[in-house]
C-alpha positions as CSV (number, residue, x, y, z in Angstrom):
1,X,-12.6,-15.1,-13.6
2,X,-10.7,-12.9,-10.6
3,X,-11.8,-12.3,-7.3
4,X,-12.2,-8.7,-6.1
5,X,-13.1,-8.1,-2.1
6,X,-14.2,-4.7,-2.2
7,X,-14.6,-2.9,1.2
8,X,-16.0,0.4,1.8
9,X,-16.3,2.4,4.9
10,X,-19.9,4.4,4.3
11,X,-19.3,7.1,6.8
12,X,-15.6,8.2,5.2
13,X,-15.4,11.7,4.4
14,X,-18.9,13.7,3.1
15,X,-19.8,9.6,2.6
16,X,-19.3,10.8,-1.5
17,X,-18.3,7.3,-2.2
18,X,-21.4,5.5,-1.2
19,X,-23.5,6.8,-4.6
20,X,-21.4,5.2,-6.6
21,X,-20.9,1.9,-5.6
22,X,-23.3,0.1,-7.8
23,X,-21.0,2.0,-10.6
24,X,-17.7,0.7,-9.1
25,X,-19.2,-3.4,-8.8
26,X,-20.2,-2.7,-12.5
27,X,-16.7,-1.6,-13.2
28,X,-15.0,-4.5,-12.2
29,X,-17.4,-7.0,-13.7
30,X,-16.7,-5.8,-16.8
31,X,-13.3,-6.4,-16.1
32,X,-13.4,-9.7,-15.2
33,X,-13.6,-9.8,-11.3
34,X,-16.1,-11.6,-9.8
35,X,-16.9,-8.9,-6.7
36,X,-17.9,-10.0,-2.6
37,X,-18.9,-6.4,-1.6
38,X,-18.3,-5.5,2.5
39,X,-19.5,-2.6,4.3
40,X,-17.4,-2.0,7.6
41,X,-20.2,-1.1,10.7
42,X,-17.4,-0.3,13.5
43,X,-13.6,0.5,14.0
44,X,-11.1,-2.1,12.7
45,X,-14.1,-3.3,10.9
46,X,-12.3,-3.7,8.3
47,X,-9.5,-5.7,9.4
48,X,-11.4,-7.7,10.3
49,X,-13.2,-8.6,7.2
50,X,-9.8,-8.9,5.2
51,X,-8.8,-11.7,8.1
52,X,-12.0,-13.0,7.9
53,X,-12.5,-13.5,3.8
54,X,-9.5,-12.2,2.5
55,X,-7.8,-15.1,1.9
56,X,-8.3,-16.6,-2.0
57,X,-9.0,-13.0,-3.3
58,X,-6.8,-11.3,-6.3
59,X,-7.7,-7.9,-5.7
60,X,-8.8,-6.1,-2.3
61,X,-10.1,-2.6,-2.8
62,X,-10.5,0.0,-0.2
63,X,-13.1,2.1,-0.7
64,X,-12.5,5.3,2.7
65,X,-10.3,7.0,3.9
66,X,-6.5,6.8,5.2
67,X,-8.2,5.0,8.8
68,X,-9.9,2.7,6.6
69,X,-6.7,2.1,4.2
70,X,-4.8,1.2,7.3
71,X,-7.2,-1.5,8.9
72,X,-7.3,-3.2,5.1
73,X,-3.6,-2.9,4.9
74,X,-3.3,-4.3,8.5
75,X,-5.5,-7.1,7.5
76,X,-3.3,-7.9,4.2
77,X,0.1,-8.1,5.7
78,X,-1.4,-9.6,9.7
79,X,-3.5,-12.3,7.2
80,X,-0.2,-12.7,5.1
81,X,-2.4,-12.5,2.2
82,X,-0.4,-12.1,-1.3
83,X,-3.3,-10.0,-2.9
84,X,-3.1,-7.1,-4.5
85,X,-4.5,-3.6,-2.8
86,X,-6.6,-0.8,-4.5
87,X,-7.1,2.5,-2.9
88,X,-10.1,4.9,-3.9
89,X,-9.8,7.7,-1.6
90,X,-12.4,9.0,-0.2
91,X,-11.8,10.5,3.3
92,X,-11.6,14.3,4.8
93,X,-7.8,14.4,4.2
94,X,-6.7,11.6,2.3
95,X,-2.9,12.2,2.6
96,X,-1.5,9.0,1.5
97,X,-3.7,8.9,-2.0
98,X,-2.4,12.5,-2.3
99,X,1.2,11.3,-1.8
100,X,0.9,9.3,-4.6
101,X,-1.0,11.3,-6.8
102,X,-4.3,9.1,-6.5
103,X,-7.4,10.7,-7.8
104,X,-10.5,12.2,-5.6
105,X,-12.7,11.4,-8.2
106,X,-14.5,8.4,-7.2
107,X,-15.3,6.5,-10.8
108,X,-10.9,7.9,-12.1
109,X,-10.0,6.6,-9.2
110,X,-11.9,3.3,-10.0
111,X,-10.3,3.2,-13.3
112,X,-7.2,4.0,-12.2
113,X,-7.1,0.3,-10.5
114,X,-8.8,-1.9,-13.5
115,X,-6.1,0.4,-15.8
116,X,-3.1,0.6,-13.3
117,X,-0.1,-1.3,-12.4
118,X,0.8,-3.1,-9.4
119,X,3.7,-1.4,-7.2
120,X,5.6,-2.6,-4.1
121,X,5.9,0.1,-0.9
122,X,6.6,-0.1,2.6
123,X,4.5,-0.4,5.7
124,X,5.6,1.0,9.5
125,X,5.6,-1.0,12.6
126,X,5.0,0.8,16.0
127,X,5.2,-1.6,18.6
128,X,3.9,-4.5,16.2
129,X,1.0,-2.1,15.6
130,X,1.4,-1.7,11.5
131,X,0.9,2.0,9.5
132,X,0.7,2.7,6.2
133,X,2.2,5.9,6.3
134,X,2.8,8.4,9.2
135,X,3.1,7.8,13.1
136,X,3.3,11.0,14.4
137,X,3.0,13.3,17.6
138,X,2.3,16.5,19.5
139,X,1.1,19.7,17.4
140,X,-2.1,19.0,16.0
141,X,-1.8,14.9,15.8
142,X,-5.4,14.7,17.6
143,X,-7.1,16.6,14.9
144,X,-7.5,13.6,12.8
145,X,-9.3,11.2,15.8
146,X,-10.6,14.3,18.2
147,X,-12.7,16.1,14.6
148,X,-16.5,14.7,15.4
149,X,-17.1,12.6,12.6
150,X,-20.6,14.7,11.5
151,X,-18.5,18.2,11.3
152,X,-15.9,16.1,9.0
153,X,-19.1,14.9,6.9
154,X,-20.4,18.2,6.7
155,X,-17.6,20.2,6.4
156,X,-14.7,17.5,4.8
157,X,-11.5,18.8,5.7
158,X,-12.4,22.5,6.3
159,X,-13.3,20.2,9.7
160,X,-9.3,19.4,10.2
161,X,-8.0,23.1,10.2
162,X,-11.5,24.2,12.0
163,X,-10.5,21.8,15.0
164,X,-7.0,22.4,14.6
165,X,-6.9,25.7,15.0
166,X,-9.3,25.5,18.1
167,X,-6.7,23.4,20.1
168,X,-3.4,25.9,18.9
169,X,-3.8,27.6,22.0
170,X,-3.1,24.4,24.0
171,X,0.0,23.6,22.8
172,X,2.4,21.9,24.7
173,X,6.3,20.9,24.1
174,X,7.1,17.5,24.3
175,X,10.8,15.7,25.5
176,X,11.4,13.3,23.6
177,X,14.9,10.5,23.0
178,X,15.1,9.6,19.7
179,X,18.1,7.1,18.3
180,X,18.4,6.0,14.8
181,X,21.5,5.4,12.8
182,X,23.3,5.5,16.1
183,X,22.6,9.0,16.7
184,X,20.6,10.3,19.7
185,X,18.3,13.8,19.5
186,X,17.2,14.6,23.0
187,X,14.9,17.7,23.5
188,X,11.7,19.1,23.9
189,X,9.7,19.0,20.6
190,X,6.2,20.7,19.3
191,X,6.2,17.9,16.8
192,X,7.3,14.8,15.5
193,X,6.2,12.8,12.5
194,X,7.8,9.1,11.3
195,X,6.3,8.9,8.0
196,X,6.2,8.0,4.7
197,X,4.7,10.5,2.6
198,X,4.8,14.0,1.3
199,X,1.4,15.1,3.5
200,X,0.7,15.1,7.3
201,X,-2.8,16.0,8.1
202,X,-3.1,17.9,5.3
203,X,-1.3,20.9,7.1
204,X,2.6,19.8,7.4
205,X,4.1,19.5,3.9
206,X,7.5,17.5,3.3
207,X,9.5,18.2,0.1
208,X,8.7,15.1,-2.1
209,X,12.3,15.0,-3.1
210,X,13.0,13.7,0.0
211,X,10.1,11.1,0.2
212,X,10.8,7.4,-1.6
213,X,7.9,5.1,-0.3
214,X,9.8,2.1,-1.1
215,X,13.4,2.7,-0.4
216,X,13.1,1.3,3.0
217,X,13.5,3.9,4.8
218,X,11.1,6.7,6.7
219,X,11.4,10.5,7.1
220,X,11.7,11.3,10.6
221,X,10.6,15.3,10.9
222,X,11.3,16.8,13.9
223,X,10.2,20.7,15.0
224,X,11.7,21.6,18.1
225,X,10.0,23.9,20.5
226,X,10.3,27.7,19.6
227,X,11.3,29.4,23.3
228,X,10.5,32.8,21.6
229,X,8.8,34.6,19.0
230,X,11.4,34.5,17.2
231,X,11.7,31.5,17.2
232,X,8.2,30.8,16.7
233,X,8.6,33.3,13.4
234,X,11.3,31.0,12.4
235,X,9.5,27.7,12.8
236,X,6.5,29.0,10.5
237,X,8.9,30.3,8.0
238,X,11.3,27.2,7.7
239,X,7.7,24.9,7.6
240,X,6.3,26.5,5.2
241,X,9.5,27.3,2.8
242,X,10.5,23.3,3.8
243,X,14.0,24.1,4.6
244,X,15.5,21.9,6.7
245,X,19.6,21.1,6.3
246,X,20.2,24.9,7.6
247,X,17.2,25.6,10.0
248,X,17.6,25.9,13.9
249,X,14.3,24.7,14.3
250,X,13.4,21.5,12.0
251,X,15.4,17.9,11.8
252,X,15.2,15.9,8.6
253,X,16.2,12.8,8.7
254,X,15.7,9.2,7.0
255,X,16.1,5.9,9.0
256,X,15.1,2.3,8.9
257,X,14.5,1.8,12.8
258,X,13.9,4.6,15.1
259,X,13.8,4.3,18.9
260,X,11.8,6.5,21.3
261,X,11.6,6.8,24.8
262,X,8.9,9.8,25.9
263,X,6.1,10.1,28.8
264,X,3.9,7.1,28.7
265,X,0.9,9.8,28.7
266,X,1.6,11.2,25.4
267,X,-0.7,10.1,22.7
268,X,0.5,9.6,19.1
269,X,-1.5,9.3,15.8
270,X,-1.3,6.1,13.3
271,X,-2.7,6.9,9.9
272,X,-5.2,10.0,11.8
273,X,-6.1,6.8,14.1
274,X,-5.7,7.2,18.1
275,X,-2.6,5.2,19.6
276,X,-2.2,5.5,23.4
277,X,1.1,6.2,24.6
278,X,4.3,4.3,25.6
279,X,7.3,5.1,27.6
280,X,9.0,3.1,25.0
281,X,8.4,3.2,21.3
282,X,10.2,1.2,18.3
283,X,9.3,2.1,15.1
284,X,10.3,0.0,12.1
285,X,10.1,-0.2,8.6
286,X,9.1,-3.3,6.6
287,X,10.3,-3.1,3.1
288,X,7.8,-4.0,0.0
289,X,5.1,-5.5,2.5
290,X,2.1,-4.8,0.2
291,X,1.5,-4.0,-3.2
292,X,-0.9,-1.6,-4.1
293,X,-2.1,-0.6,-8.1
294,X,-1.4,3.2,-8.8
295,X,-2.4,4.7,-12.1
296,X,0.2,4.0,-14.8
297,X,0.9,7.8,-15.3
298,X,2.9,7.9,-11.8
C-alpha cells in the first residue's frame, strides 16, 4: 500500500478543517493509502515534521493556510524528498490555492488530491529561505503576520482587510535598488512583490496571462511611491485595471534571479510569514522544485 503523511494545522483559518479530519483519513484509506497523521503545535512545526518522518511516504498532504504549506514544501526540499504533495487550503486567504483554482471546500479539495494529477512547480529562495509563491515588502505586506490569530479565526479573510485598512495611514515609501536581467531599478516604492501567483494577500492581483508557475521565472511587481494625489489616483486605477505596460506608477517584469539592496530595517513577508530585513538580498527561482497534485480540470 502507498503511504500518506497528513499534516494538519488546527489553528488555520476559522478552524473549519478540523471537523473533517476523520473523513479525510477515511478517503485516503479507501484510496489505498496507509495514513500517518500529525498536528502542528507551533511555528515551523510543519517543516520539522516533514524532515523527521517524511522519508518513505509517497504523498504528503498539507491541511492549513499558505504559511503551513510553506513549511511543508520547505521541509520536502530541505530533506531531499521525492514525494508528491497535496494541499487542502484551509487558511484565511489561501493566495496560492486561489491561483491554482484549488477548492475552498475541504472535502472537494481532498477528493481532488485523490483523483488529480501531479504537476511540477517552481519554488523561490530568499537568501536561502524557501518561499512558495511570494516575497514582498511595503504596503500591507505585514498584514498577514501582524493580524491577531483570534481575529483571523473569528473573521477569516475580513480580518486581513480590517488590519490592512488600519495600517493604511502609516504607509511609508521604501527605497530599493533592484537588479535583474541586466537592468537596475532604483526608486522609492510603496510595494514590491516577487511572486509566482496571481493573488498577493488577497488584495493585489496580477493578470493571470503574465503568470506561469513553472517557467523558471518570477513576476516582479513594483509600485512606485506616489508623489501627489494625482499619482495616488493613477496607482489605484492601474492596479485595479491591471495596467502595467503604459503605467508611470507600476512596473512588471519577469526574472529568474533578483538582487536587492535596501535598508536592513525593511521587513519582508514570505508566503505571509515574517522575514526580518537584510541589506543585501538574493532571490532565485528553483525550477521544478516540487510535484504538487492539482485537479484534473486544471
